C-alpha positions in Angstrom: 58.6 73.3 98.6 61.0 69.7 99.6 63.9 69.6 102.4 66.5 70.6 99.6 64.5 73.8 98.3 64.0 74.9 102.0 67.6 74.6 102.7 69.0 76.4 99.6 66.4 79.3 100.5 67.4 79.8 103.8 70.7 79.9 102.5 69.9 82.3 99.7 68.4 84.4 102.5 71.6 84.7 104.7 73.3 85.6 101.6 71.0 88.1 100.6 71.4 89.8 104.1 75.3 90.0 103.0 77.1 87.2 104.5 79.4 85.6 102.1 79.1 82.1 103.4 76.2 80.1 104.7 76.4 76.6 105.7 74.0 74.0 108.1 75.6 71.6 111.1 74.0 69.5 113.7 74.8 71.3 117.1 76.5 68.6 119.1 80.2 69.0 119.5 81.0 66.5 122.4 84.1 64.7 119.7 85.8 68.1 120.4 85.6 67.8 124.1 88.9 66.0 124.7 91.1 67.7 122.5 89.8 71.0 124.0 89.5 69.9 127.5 93.4 69.2 127.6 94.7 72.5 126.7 92.2 74.2 129.6 93.6 71.5 131.8 97.2 72.3 130.4 96.4 76.3 131.3 96.7 77.8 127.8 93.6 79.7 128.6 96.1 82.0 130.6 93.3 83.6 133.5 90.5 83.5 131.4 88.2 81.5 133.6 85.0 81.5 132.3 86.6 79.0 129.4 86.8 76.4 132.5 83.2 77.2 133.1 79.6 75.3 131.6 81.6 72.3 129.7 78.2 71.1 129.3 76.7 73.4 127.5 80.0 73.9 125.4 80.1 70.7 124.6 76.3 70.3 124.0 75.5 73.6 122.6 71.3 72.8 122.1 71.2 73.4 125.7 71.5 76.7 125.2 68.5 76.6 123.4 66.5 73.9 123.9 64.7 72.2 121.0 68.1 73.3 118.8 68.5 70.9 115.6 70.0 72.6 113.5 73.0 75.7 113.6 73.4 77.6 111.0 76.6 79.2 110.4 77.7 82.2 108.3 81.1 84.2 107.5 81.4 87.9 107.0 84.5 89.3 106.0 85.9 92.4 107.6 89.7 92.5 105.8 90.0 96.2 104.9 93.8 97.2 104.5 96.3 94.9 102.9 98.7 97.4 103.4 98.3 97.3 106.9 101.0 94.3 107.1 103.4 96.4 108.0 103.3 100.3 110.2 105.0 102.4 110.5 106.6 102.3 114.0 105.8 105.5 115.0 102.1 104.9 114.4 99.3 102.3 116.5 98.6 99.2 115.0 95.3 97.9 115.8 94.1 94.7 114.6 92.1 94.9 111.2 89.0 93.3 113.2 88.7 96.3 115.4 89.3 99.4 113.1 85.4 99.8 112.5 82.6 99.0 114.4 81.8 96.5 117.1 80.9 93.4 114.7 79.0 91.9 117.5 76.7 94.4 117.2 76.4 94.2 113.1 76.1 90.3 113.0 73.8 89.8 116.0 71.4 92.3 114.5 71.7 90.8 111.0 70.9 86.8 112.4 68.3 88.1 114.5 66.7 89.4 111.2 67.3 85.8 109.5 65.9 84.6 112.4 62.7 86.1 112.3 62.4 85.4 108.4 62.9 82.1 108.8 60.6 82.1 111.4 57.8 83.7 108.9 58.7 80.9 106.7 58.3 77.9 109.2 56.1 79.3 111.9 56.1 78.1 114.7 59.9 77.5 115.3 62.3 79.0 117.7 65.6 80.5 117.1 68.3 82.1 119.0 71.5 84.0 117.6 74.8 83.9 119.2 78.1 86.1 118.3 80.8 85.3 120.5 78.7 85.8 123.3 78.1 82.8 124.8 80.4 79.1 125.5 79.8 78.5 121.8 82.7 76.6 120.3 82.1 78.6 116.9 84.9 77.1 115.1 84.3 73.7 115.8 80.9 74.0 114.5 82.2 75.8 111.2 84.5 73.0 110.8 82.2 70.1 111.0 79.6 72.3 108.5 82.2 72.0 105.8 82.9 76.1 106.3 86.2 75.4 106.5 89.4 73.8 108.7 91.0 74.9 111.9 94.4 75.7 110.9 98.0 75.3 112.6 97.0 78.5 114.2 93.8 78.0 115.2 92.1 80.2 113.5 89.1 78.4 110.6 90.7 78.8 108.1 89.2 78.4 104.1 90.0 78.8 100.5 88.4 82.1 99.7 89.0 84.3 102.5 92.2 82.6 104.3 90.8 83.7 108.3 89.3 87.5 107.7 86.4 86.4 108.6 83.7 86.7 111.7 81.8 83.7 112.4 78.1 83.8 113.9 75.5 81.3 114.5 71.8 81.0 114.2 70.4 78.1 116.5 66.9 76.7 114.8 64.3 74.3 117.0 63.7 72.5 113.0 65.9 70.0 111.2 67.5 70.9 108.3 69.8 68.5 106.2 73.7 69.3 107.5 76.4 70.2 105.2 79.4 67.9 105.3 82.1 68.2 107.6 85.6 69.1 106.7 87.4 66.0 107.0 90.9 66.9 106.3 93.0 70.5 106.4 95.0 71.8 104.0 98.1 73.6 105.7 100.4 70.9 104.6 104.0 71.3 105.8 103.5 75.2 106.3 104.4 76.4 109.8 104.3 80.4 108.3 102.1 81.3 111.3 104.0 79.5 113.5 107.3 80.5 113.4 106.3 84.2 112.5 104.4 84.8 116.1 106.5 87.4 117.6 106.1 85.9 121.4 106.5 82.2 120.4 103.1 81.9 121.7 102.5 78.1 119.9 103.0 75.3 122.0 102.8 73.3 118.9 100.5 73.0 115.9 97.1 73.8 116.7 97.8 74.8 120.4 98.0 78.3 121.4 99.3 79.1 124.7 97.1 82.5 125.4 99.8 83.8 128.4 101.9 84.6 125.7 99.7 86.0 122.9 99.8 89.8 122.1 95.7 89.5 121.2 95.7 88.2 125.2 98.2 90.2 126.5 96.5 93.7 125.0 93.2 92.8 125.2 92.1 90.2 128.1 95.0 90.6 130.5 93.7 93.7 132.7 97.1 93.4 134.3 100.7 94.3 133.8 102.4 92.8 130.2 105.3 90.9 131.7 108.7 92.6 130.9 109.9 89.6 128.8 107.2 90.5 126.0 107.1 94.1 125.7 109.9 94.6 122.8 108.3 91.6 120.6 104.7 93.7 121.0 106.5 96.4 119.1 103.6 98.9 118.0 100.9 96.9 118.3 98.4 99.0 120.7 95.2 96.4 120.3 95.7 93.0 119.0 97.8 90.9 116.4 97.5 89.5 113.2 101.0 88.9 112.5 99.9 85.1 112.2 97.1 86.0 109.6 99.2 88.3 107.3 101.5 85.4 106.9 99.3 82.7 106.4 99.4 81.6 102.2 95.5 81.6 102.4 94.7 85.1 103.4 96.3 86.4 100.1 93.0 85.4 98.3 91.2 87.0 100.9 88.6 89.7 99.2 88.4 93.3 101.2 85.4 93.3 103.0 82.2 96.1 101.5 80.7 96.3 105.1 80.4 100.0 105.8 80.6 99.3 109.4 84.0 97.8 109.3 85.7 101.0 107.5 88.3 102.0 109.4 87.7 105.0 112.1 89.6 107.7 110.7 90.3 109.1 114.4 92.1 105.5 115.5 93.3 104.1 112.4 97.1 104.2 111.9 97.6 107.1 113.9 100.6 108.8 115.6 101.4 107.0 119.0 102.1 110.8 120.4 98.4 111.5 119.4 96.9 108.8 121.0 98.7 109.4 123.9 97.4 112.3 124.3 93.8 111.8 124.3 92.2 112.7 128.2 89.6 109.5 129.0 86.3 111.4 128.1 88.2 111.7 124.5 89.0 107.7 124.7 85.3 106.7 125.6 83.6 109.4 123.0 85.9 108.1 120.4 85.3 104.4 120.9 81.9 104.4 121.2 80.4 101.8 119.0 84.0 100.5 118.8 84.9 96.5 120.4 88.2 98.8 121.5 86.3 100.6 124.5 86.0 97.4 126.5 89.6 97.6 127.6 89.3 100.8 129.2 91.1 103.5 129.1 94.0 102.6 131.4 95.0 99.0 129.4 94.8 101.8 126.4 97.3 104.0 127.7 99.5 100.8 129.2 99.5 99.3 125.5 100.4 102.7 123.6 103.1 103.6 126.6 104.8 100.2 125.2 104.6 101.0 121.7 106.3 104.4 122.4 108.9 102.7 123.9 109.6 100.5 121.0 109.5 103.4 118.3 113.0 104.7 119.2 111.8 108.0 119.1 113.5 109.9 122.1 111.8 113.0 122.0 108.7 111.2 123.6 110.3 110.9 126.3 108.9 114.7 127.7 105.2 112.8 126.6 106.1 109.9 128.5 107.0 111.9 131.9 104.5 114.5 131.5 101.8 112.2 132.3 103.7 109.8 134.7 101.8 111.4 138.2 98.5 111.9 136.5 97.9 108.0 136.0 97.2 104.3 137.8 100.3 102.6 139.0 99.6 100.2 135.9 100.6 102.5 133.6 103.4 104.0 135.7 105.3 101.0 135.2 104.9 101.1 131.8 105.6 104.6 131.5 109.1 103.7 132.9 109.6 100.5 131.2 109.4 103.0 128.3 111.2 105.8 128.9 114.0 103.5 130.2 114.0 102.0 126.4 114.0 105.5 124.9 117.1 106.7 126.8 118.8 102.9 126.1 118.5 103.4 122.7 121.4 104.0 120.2 121.0 107.2 118.2 120.6 106.6 114.4 124.0 106.6 112.4 123.9 109.0 109.7 126.1 107.8 106.9 127.6 110.7 104.7 127.5 110.2 101.4 131.3 110.0 99.2 
């Protein structure tokens, strides 16, 4: 089998497993180091201190699996509902990537299977699969592989799927001819993603201040949500897709056919008052296998309290008040804020017909 045929055989194996796109590259991303580290030095990673560590590995990912000569990049689409761009203010808005099963488990299992099949073809070789689980600059590797370009909203974009996809990497200890990298991006003069951000989190094109980002505030942040951002959060209770919805390239994205990513009825666009009344054991059981589970019950309640405060539903004040004495100081702070917002809101104006 020729080198070209071997590469295409590997690509087809990955496609047959359900991945939508497969690219090859070298593991060295050191040429991204200056740009990446400048944002860390500026503090735009908020309190995600792990991003400051393991820099040698981050810029030389072959260190994660000694002997690595090739990285296979795969794309797995996850968009489930185009109508989810606008959700009623009294229902919980969850980022599309999290409405179904945890993608880490789905992709890692499939990538590991791909590694075993390649190993059977080329034994002896070594491999290791990564899915957002190690200090890997995956968007930079993907751009370098030609899969897409890093857009102004810092996400990887491509013409077929916008940014509605997960990335996974398979490190191989054998040399495969790399695909040509992307040398240009196609955002042009468009700034829709930057202009639409509810909290104005973009410092400039390609630079995100995580401390202002709703995804960070509702997921990675374990403390109080700064009051200045609470109204802008609206009804988003886990993550934010606003910059993706507004990107022109996302209109080309196909809907995912992955059964594991189908929205869970128990959480998808459910009334906020219903989610608010879950007890911790209900949260843990209903979030089994979901990426949402990792934020914990207290952060879940914190996020819902903010969303309820933004709903305009004054009839929810008793529901909020009833839980105040039975939860943490963190949640109490957000309950108090929500009650104050609802009590201060104006009654809706009814216009009588002539």
